[in-house]
Structure formats: C-alpha cells, structure tokens
N, C-alpha and C positions, 0 to 999 in steps of 0.2 A: 482385623489383624493383618490381612493382606495389604490393605491400604497403607498401613504404617511401614511395612517392609518395602513395597513397591514405590510408594510416594504418590502424591496427587499430581496429575497432569495439569499444568497451568493452562487456563483457557486463553487462547490467543484472541486479541481484540484489534480493531482498526486503530485505536489510539496507540497501542504498542507498535504497530507497523508504521504508523505515521512518525513516531519518535525515531525509529530505526532509519527510515528513509530520509528524514530531515537531517539526521546526523551524518548520513552517508553523502548527501548532496550539499551539506553545509547550509541548510535553509532551516529557519525556525518553524515550529509547528504553527505559530501565529501567522507567519507569512503564507504557509500553505492554506490556512483557513481564510486568508484575506481575499478580497475581490480582484486582486492583481492578475493581469493576463500576461505578464512578462514570462518569456520562455524559461528563464532561470527558476521561476517559481512554479509555473504551470506544469512543466514536465515532471518534477518530483511529486507534485500533487497527483498527477495522472498515474504515475507508477505506484504510489501508495494506494490509490483506489483500486488499481488492477490487482495488486498483491492482497489487498483486503478481501476482495471478492474471491480470489483463488484460495486463500488459506483460512478464511473464517466462514462461519455459517450465517453471517449477518446479511440482512436484506439490502437491496440497493438503496432504499430510503434511509436505513440505519447508517450505511457508509456515507451517503451524501450528507447526513446530519453532522457527522464528525467534521466534515470539510466545509460546512455551510453551503452546500450545493443541493440541487434537485437530483432525483434518481436518474433522470435522463442524462444529466451531466456525467454521472458515474458510468452509464452505458457508453457514452461517447468516449470517455477516458479509456475504458477497456478496449474499445474498438481501435482507438489511436495507438495504444501501446501494442496491441496484437499485430497491427499492420507494420509498425516500426520493427518489431522483433523479426518478422518475416523478411523484411528488406535489409535491415542493418545488423550485421553480426556483432558489432560492438555493443549495441543495445541489448541484444540477445544474451551476450556474455554477462553484461551488467545485471540483467534480470536474474540469470541463473545464480550469480553470486549473492544477490539480495535474497533470493528464494532460499538458498542454503542458510543464510543468517536468520531468516524468519523462522525456519524449522528449528533452529537452536534456541529460540526464545522460550 
C-alpha cells in the first residue's frame, strides 16, 4: 500500500547516465563505446564513468563493460576527472550541473 502511494524509486544505471552525458556533450552512446581516443569523445566518456561510479552501486567492471573498457580504465577516468575538477572551475561547474540532472533521473 505504501509503495503505491510513495511510488517506486527508479534504479539509476550507467546506461541512463551515459545517455544523459551523451546528450549534454552532443556525442552518441555508440561513439562513447567506440575505441576512439579523440578528446571530444574521450572526455564525455570519462565524465560518464565518473558519474556512474559516484551515483550507482555498479562495480568498476560493470561500468567498464558499458563502455567496452577494462576496470582499470574506469579507475583512470575517475582519477582524471577528479584532478580536472580540482584544477578547473568550469569542469567543476559542469559536473555539478550534470550531477543535479543525474539526481533527477
């Protein structure tokens, strides 16, 4: 009865986050899953990995599988984005904005 009144909380997944990040950066999910190392594609991929780790309970291997990457690549992406946030306020503001949108999913 309570569930019908309150509603079910939708489980947040890495796929949902990658869709959101792709639309924000105007990059397709297929591009983020590709082997491309172009900055235009790799940065949104790294941001999506960072947000997936922060807002989901998925393991590094599970997140890596979404992007056709290894768990160590996910760790590297988290480290890169964390360092960029500390150094660049525009990246920090962008991540805060994306984080708010992820919470609304």
